[in-house]
N, C-alpha and C positions, 0 to 999 in steps of 0.2 A: 957484496955488501951484505954487517951483518944483519940478520935479526932485528937486532933492536936499532938499526937504521931507519929498516923501513919505512916511508912517510904514515903519519897516525891516520891517514883514512884508506890504507892497504892494510895496515894492523886489525882496521876496524870491520875488514873482511867486504869493503867497495867496491874493492876488486872484484870482485867475482858478479857484483851488481853490474857493475860496469859491464863485465864481458857478456853480457844477457842483450847488449845493442852495439848494431856497428856503427864507427865511429862514424859514420854520413850522418846518425842520424835515425835513421831505420830500424826496426825491430821487427825480429823473427818472431811467425804467432806464434809458435810454439813456447818463445818466453815471455813474450807481453802482453799474449791472451788476457784479460778481465775473468775474473774468478765467477765462478759459476752463479746466479742467483739464486738467491734460498730466499726471496718476498714475490708476490703478487701483485699486480696495479690496480688494485681496488679506485672509485672514481666516488668523490661526495659533490651530491650535486644542490646547488641551494638556488633559491630565487628572492628575492629579496623583497621588500618592500618600501617603504620611504623613509625606511629608521636603517639602512642597510648595516651604521657605522653601529648597531647594538648587535651586531650578529656572529656568534662563534662560537664554535664546532671543537671538538675532541674526541678521539680515538682511544680507549682504554684496554688493553690489555689483561684478556680476564684473566690470566694466570698470577700476573704479577702486580697488577691494580694498578701501575703506570702510565701515561700518554705515552704515545707514539705516534699521535700524529695529531694536527690539528691546525684550525683554519678561520678565517676570518678576523676580524673584520672587514665587511663590503660598502659598494657603492649604492647608490639608492636608487632599487627598482633596476636592477641587474642580474642578468643568470649566468653564474660561475657554476664551473667546473673544475675540481683538482683531484690529481691522479695521488695516490699515498699507495708506498707499499710495505704491504705485510708480510709478516714472515709466514709463509704452506705450514701448513697445519693449525694457526693457532688461531683459538676463538677469541673474540673480541667484541666491547660494548662501543656504542654511539652515544653520545650527548650534546644534545643542541642546545647553545643558551641565547636568551635574550634580557640586554641589561635594562629594556625598559618596563621589562615585565608584560607586555602586549603579544607576545607571538610575533608570527611575521604575516600580516594582513594588507594587504593579498599576499600571496605568495608561501613558500614552502621547500621540503628539502624530500632528498632521495640516495639511497649508497645502493650502486650498480656493481656486480663483483666483477670479475677480468673478461667472464663469460657475455658481459651485457644485462645477466639476471637482476634483479633489482631484489636485496633483499629486506629492504627498507623504505617502501614506499609513503611519505608523509607531504607531498606533491600534491599544491594546493588545500591544505588543511591547516595552512601553518598559526590561522587566526584560532583554534581551538586548544591552545593551551597560554601559560602564561612566559614562566621569567626560565623556564627546563622541560625541555622536551628529550625521555627518554623510555624506554622500555621498563616496566616497572619486575621488581625484584631480579633486577642487575643482572637481567635476562639480555641474548646478544646476538651476536652471528659468528659461523663459521667458517674456516677455510680450509680444503672446496666447497663449493656449494654443491647439492645434495642435486641428483638428478629428478625427482617427483617432481611432479609438476600437473595442470588442475586439467580436464577432460578438453583440453581448449578446441575439441574437433567436432565440441556444440556447444555454441557460443551463444545459445539460446537462453543456456541454461544448467553451465557451467562456466564462464567466460572470466579474466580478470578483469577489472574495474565495471564490475554490473554492482550498479552502486540503491537495486530494486530490491533487493529477495527480500521476501514472507517467511515468517516462524514456521511456515512449513514447507518451503523450498530449499530442494540438495544444492549442497554445495558437491563437485564427483573432482574424485583425483583417477590419474592414468591410471587402467590396472598394469601393476610389472608380475610380471608372468613367473618373475620366480619368488612371488608369497606363496605360500603354502598354509592354507589354514589348520593343514594337519601337525604343524608345530609350531603352531602359535603365532601365527608370522601371521603379520593385516600391515595397518597404516594409519599414524598419527599425527592428526587434525593439530595446528595451532593458531589459534585467532589471538592477537593482539590488538590495541592502540599504540601504536609509536608512541603518543603520546602520554604512557604511564596509566591509564585509568584503569583499564583492564590486559589479563593476561587468563587464557585456559590450554591447555595442551587432552586431548583426546587420541583414545588408543581405540582401536576397534578391529576384529577379524574376521572370518567369515565363519566361526563357530561362535562367538562371543560377540554379540552385535545389536542394537536395540530397535531395530526398525523387521527384522527377518529372521525366519524358523530355518530355511534352508541353508544347505555349508555352501555354495556356492562362494568362491573366493574374491568373485567382483562384489559384492556387496557390500563390501568393509568400505569399496569405494565411495560410499555415500554417505555424505554427512546433511542432517538437517537437521537446522539450528534449535527448534522446538523443542527437540530430545534431550538437551543440556537443560536440566532442570535446576542440578546445583550450581549456581555462580552461573545464573544464564547469559547468554550474549545480551551486550546493549542494543537497545534499541538507536538507531539514528545517530547511529555515532558510525564515521569512517573508519574500518579498522582493516589491518592488514594478517591475512589468512596463509599459512606455506602448509606443506605433505613431506612426509619420509615416511620408509618404510621401516619395520623391522624384521631381518630374515635374520632366521638360525638363532633369534635370540639378541640381537645383535640391531640396533638402530644406525641406520645414513643420516647421513646431515639433511639438513630440512634446505627444502630446493625456493625456487624462485618465490614471490610473494604474491600475491592478485588484491587492491585494494577491493574489499565488499562494503556494502552497508545495508543492515535490517533494519525495516521498516517499523511502523506501529503498525501501518494498513497501509493499502492496495494508492501509490499516489494515481490523484486526477490528470498532470501533467507533469509528468519525470523528463528531461531533457537529456539528451545523450548529444555523441559526438565518434568521433571516428576512430575504430580501433588505436588504440595509443598503445599498447603495451608488444615492446621491440619481442618477443619471443613468442607472440599467437602467429599465426598462420596467416591468420586476416588483415596482420599490421599494416594502418593506410597511413597511419600519423608520420609527415614530411620524410614520403617515397615520391620517386622517381616512376611514372607511369606512362606508358602511348596510348594517344590518341586518333580513336576511328577504329580499330582495332577490336579485342575481344580485353583488354585488362579492365581490372576492376577496381572500385574502390569497396571498404565494408564499413556503418556504423557498427555500434555497439546496439543488441537488439536488447528491447525493454519487452517484455511481461506485458501483452495486452496491447502493441500495439498493433496496429495494421497495415500503416504507412511512413514512407521516411522520405523527406525533402532536401534535397541537397544544393547548398548556394554556395556559390563557387563568386567570389572576388580577389580582383588583382590590387596591387599594394595601393589606396589611397582610395577606392572604389571606382578606378577608371573605367571596370566593366562586371557586370553583374548577369551572372545565369542562374537561377533555381530550378532545377527537375525532380519529380516527385520518382516516386519508386516502391510498387505494394511490398515490398521486403528490404531488410537489411542492407541490400549492397547492391549495385552501382556500377553498369558499363558502360567506359566510358565513349558512346559512338548514338554521336545523333546530329540532325544535318544543321539545326536553328541554332543560330550563337557557335561554333564550336568553342572548344579550346584549341589555343592557339600553342605551336609550339615554341620549347624553351622559353616557357613562361612560367611563375611563380603562382600558386592560388592558393588565398585562403578562405577553407574550405569547413561550413559548420552545417549541422544537421537538424530539423528540427522534426519529431514523431510526431503523428496522427493515431489517436484511441477509439476517431468514428468513421474510418474509411474515406479518412480528406477531408472533410467537410470543416473542421476547424484544425489547425494545428498548435501544437504546443511552440511557445520561443526558441529560437537556436542554439545549444549546445555553445562548446568552451569551438576556441579554432584550433583547425593542425594544417599547415602549409604542403599541398603535393604539386611537384613538379612534372612538368609536359616534355617530354622527350623522343619524339617520333624517328629519333638517328636509326636506319637498321638493327642494331648492337641494341637498342634498347627492348628491356624484358621488366616488367614489375619486378624492386627491387627499393632497396628501400637507402635511401641518399646518406645513411651513415653506418647501417649493417655491414654492407661488406668489405670495409677496414674497421672493425671496431674500435682499433687503435687510435683512428685520428681524432687529433683535436687539436682545438685553436686556442691562442694565449698570448697577450692577454683579450677580455672582450667584456666590455668593450675596447680596442686599438687606439693605436693614435699614428705612429709613421713604420712599426713595427711590426711584423704578427709571425707569432711561431708556431711552428706547424710541428706537432708531432703524431708519427706511424705514416711516414709517406713515405713511400716505396721509390725503387728508379721508375719512376709516372710520369705521363705531362697531368700539368694540372693549371687550371684556369682562372680566373675570378671574375662574374659575372655581375653585374646588377640587375634590379629586379625585374628590370624588361626583357632579360635574356640577351643584353647585349656583352661579349667579350673585351671585359681593358685589359685586362692583363692575362698573361700567360708565360709558364720555364715548365722544368723539368728536375725532376729530386734525384736525389742524389743517393736516397736509402741509406745514407749514413747515421745518421741519428737524427736529432731535432735541426730542424730548418727555419732562417730565419729570412723573410721577404719582406722589403721595400712596398710597403704600400701608401706611401706618401703621398700621391701622386694621385691619392684617391682622394672627391670628396668628402664630405661628414655625411655618412647613409648608412644604409643597409646593404650588403651583399653575398653571392653564395662564390664560397669557395668549392670545385670540384679535381676531383686526381680518378684519373681511367686508367685502367690496367683489362686492355681487351673489352671482355664483354661485361666486367667488372666497373664499377662507375660507385664513388661514396662522393656528397654533398653535404658541408657544411654550413650552414649561415653563422654571420658575424657583423659586429656593428664597426663601425668608425669615426668616432669622433672629430 
């Protein structure tokens, strides 16, 4: 056959494409493997109020000024998590809109990096903006997130989610051994309001420092809020604070943010809650713990607090147990009204500032699951498989699971009863038939040996 007589599809080069696949429909991995990913999975989290249909958001590429991801509107009073794939190495801005002009009251939003680190945390703070929430001066975030963090080993003086700082208090960064003050190395603290009313970056070194006269390189890890006289930190405003190092003249990327608030006066009665920052070593919100051994949960420590009272309640108030501790940590081991295996508890904490004579109101709720199986150990119900996520939430008859490996899974109700079980295939998103479940709240769990991840969801 002459070349000109060949079929048009062959002349177009389709024979070459067809040769990559076998006639039986299979495809050799070397020929049909997907191209390597050039983007990273970030997560936008939105908790809505009773006007979820008014809430939308967009992520803008800082270089081009073009939108690269968007989301919303949402259902009323819903918790929403959306994965977005952002080009690695880029910088971006997040803007949240409320068409009603009254923010998200109650509610808020957050942005998490692929590592689970929050780079913008406006959770529980949506009522403090009107129609638009965004960091001022078109500032935003960059991929990847830096490794610098606050000194979380001292939660009483430098923890995330501490909302009772005074102007003379220190925020402390974790020392980086690569910092050499002789080279002008140091730490830059970035304090900003996610709603766009304030931003301030402060660079400190061991040789040029506001509060110390020696050359200890770790001096630069300490930032006292009262040192900022020009453009001072606003009082009684929920802020985010991140840290990055400058080494050999080069700044790294900012690390995870902490929520902070600087007060104009010491609180007479300040609320607290279980430590709810996933990267904190004392993370205790949404975790699995063993009862009757040495496992602990930890509350956010408050300045001046002498005692902490922990309240455990099952869904609907069928069980209530209150127990006090003279510190912000509680060992889950006592005899009277013990916590039950395979149960989920709503846990709140109330502080006392006078030795337990009187107690402040209980703070926000966190959930803790009790698992007394031999493999149980302190672990997060979601951190062990950080990519595990469920869609949509709430769901109807189908539940899509992303990040599930080839491991067993089960669905339990809030009384710990197993209702559905299965085995993940580990080949990508899986869709589960949950039509047999009644409307209500459930827990999806996956186990891989000693590792366990659990996520709560709602079926309508």
